[in-house]
matplotlib code that plots the C-alpha trace (Angstrom):
import matplotlib.pyplot as plt

x = [55.4, 58.1, 57.6, 58.0, 61.3, 62.6, 61.5, 62.7, 65.1, 66.5, 65.1, 68.2, 68.2, 65.0, 64.6, 61.2, 61.3, 59.0, 58.3, 60.1, 58.7, 55.9, 56.7, 53.9, 55.9, 56.2, 59.3, 61.1, 60.0, 61.3, 64.6, 65.0, 64.1, 66.6, 69.3, 68.8, 68.6, 64.9, 62.1, 60.5, 57.2, 54.6, 51.1, 51.1, 49.8, 46.4, 44.8, 41.5, 38.3, 37.2, 33.9, 35.8, 35.4, 32.5, 30.3, 26.7, 24.1, 20.4, 19.4, 15.8, 14.1, 16.9, 17.9, 21.6]
y = [151.2, 153.7, 153.2, 149.4, 150.0, 152.1, 149.7, 146.5, 144.6, 141.1, 138.4, 138.3, 141.9, 141.4, 145.2, 146.9, 149.6, 152.6, 155.5, 158.6, 161.2, 162.0, 164.1, 166.2, 168.3, 166.7, 168.5, 167.4, 163.8, 163.9, 165.3, 162.6, 159.8, 161.1, 161.2, 157.5, 156.7, 155.5, 156.0, 159.5, 158.5, 158.7, 159.9, 163.6, 164.8, 166.5, 168.0, 166.4, 168.1, 170.9, 169.2, 166.3, 162.6, 162.1, 165.0, 164.0, 165.7, 166.0, 162.4, 163.1, 161.8, 159.5, 160.1, 159.7]
z = [123.1, 124.0, 127.7, 127.2, 125.5, 128.3, 131.1, 129.5, 131.9, 131.6, 133.9, 136.1, 137.4, 139.5, 139.9, 139.9, 137.3, 137.5, 135.2, 136.3, 133.8, 131.4, 128.4, 126.9, 124.6, 121.1, 120.2, 123.4, 122.9, 119.3, 120.5, 123.1, 120.6, 118.1, 120.8, 121.5, 117.8, 118.0, 115.6, 115.9, 114.4, 117.3, 117.8, 118.5, 121.9, 122.0, 125.1, 126.3, 125.2, 127.5, 128.5, 130.0, 129.6, 131.9, 130.8, 130.7, 128.5, 129.0, 129.7, 130.5, 133.7, 134.7, 138.3, 138.9]

ax = plt.figure().add_subplot(projection="3d")
ax.plot(x, y, z, "-o")
ax.set_aspect("equal")
plt.show()
């Protein structure tokens, strides 16, 4: 939702907007939101689990 608010442009500008940064530090994001007088309620960042998203356990005899 925050990215949408940043990249909103009226229909007359016809510019292609692209994200220029990703903020992983919750304190920095909160500081930035306060500066622009926006809501500071947002999901807190959590690193991904160490095993990864595509980790596969013992499936048995399946040949992948």
